[in-house]
C-alpha positions in Angstrom: 0.0 0.0 0.0 1.5 3.4 -0.9 2.3 5.8 1.9 1.1 9.3 1.5 3.5 12.2 2.0 3.5 13.8 5.4 1.3 16.8 5.9 3.0 20.2 6.0 4.4 21.0 9.5 2.0 23.1 11.6 3.1 26.6 12.5 4.4 26.8 16.0 4.5 30.6 16.1 1.9 30.7 18.9 4.3 29.1 21.5 8.1 29.4 21.7 8.4 25.6 22.1 5.7 24.7 19.6 2.7 22.7 20.5 2.4 19.4 22.3 1.8 16.4 20.0 0.4 13.3 21.7 0.7 9.6 20.8 -2.9 9.8 19.8 -2.1 12.6 17.3 0.7 10.5 15.8 -1.6 7.4 15.7 -4.2 9.4 13.8 -1.7 10.8 11.3 0.0 7.5 10.6 -3.3 5.6 10.4 -4.6 8.1 7.8 -1.4 8.0 5.7 -1.1 4.2 5.7 -4.8 3.4 5.5 -4.4 1.1 8.5 -6.8 1.2 11.4 -6.1 3.4 14.4 -6.2 0.3 16.7 -3.5 -1.5 14.7 -1.4 1.6 14.3 -1.6 2.4 18.0 -0.6 -1.2 18.8 2.4 -1.1 16.5 3.6 2.3 17.9 3.2 1.1 21.5 5.1 -2.1 20.7 7.9 0.0 19.2 8.1 2.2 22.2 7.9 -0.8 24.6 10.9 -2.4 22.7 12.9 0.8 23.1 12.3 0.7 26.9 13.2 -3.1 27.1 16.4 -2.6 25.2 17.5 0.4 27.2 16.6 -1.6 30.4 19.1 -4.2 29.2 21.7 -1.6 28.8 21.7 -1.7 25.0 22.3 1.2 22.7 19.6 1.9 20.1 20.8 3.5 16.9 18.3 4.8 14.3 20.3 6.0 11.4 19.9 9.8 10.6 17.4 10.1 13.5 19.5 9.6 16.6 20.9 7.3 19.2 19.5 6.3 22.6 21.9 4.9 25.2 22.2 4.4 28.9 25.0 6.2 30.6 26.1 6.0 34.3 26.2 9.4 36.0 29.0 9.4 38.5 28.5 9.9 42.3 28.7 13.5 43.4 28.3 15.8 46.4 25.3 18.2 46.3 23.8 20.7 48.6 20.2 20.8 49.8 19.1 24.4 48.8 16.7 24.7 51.8 19.0 23.5 54.6 22.4 24.1 52.8 23.3 20.6 54.1 25.8 18.7 52.0 24.4 15.3 50.7 26.0 12.5 48.8 24.3 11.7 45.5 25.0 8.1 44.4 25.8 7.1 40.8 22.8 6.5 38.7 21.8 5.3 35.2 20.3 7.9 32.8 19.1 7.7 29.3 20.9 9.9 26.8 19.8 10.9 23.3 22.2 12.0 20.6 20.6 13.8 17.7 21.1 12.4 14.3 21.8 14.1 11.0 18.2 14.5 9.7 16.9 15.9 13.0 19.9 18.2 13.3 19.1 19.6 9.8 15.3 19.9 10.4 15.2 21.1 14.0 17.0 24.5 14.4 19.5 24.3 17.2 18.9 20.6 17.9 22.1 19.0 19.3 23.1 16.9 22.2 24.4 18.7 25.3 26.1 16.6 27.9 24.9 17.2 31.4 27.3 18.9 33.7 29.9 16.4 35.0 29.1 13.8 32.4 31.4 12.9 29.6 30.6 14.3 26.2 28.2 12.3 24.1 30.0 11.2 20.9 
């Protein structure tokens, strides 16, 4: 079945960050473009998202060419300060999900790039 071209991007001039697009919005658009039912489309999208979570939970790196890379990084332990009491507290190391922007997204989203969090090593 042929896939229709995506609709033109909606103008986000009303809000500095654009508008919020929900999974339901994406399901509706994809179902319309593919001719598939919304139920099937939603199931496929949810399965895809679930698989991303499972793979990240296993510590695996997910690479989607030209889109970007998801990976789990370990944030090192650090010493922080409680802003209310000014008490020093030890923050243990923890796992965080990082996303590195791919070529297509970098070209289409102005200013899109990966910025490493302070104290983390640079995302390559």
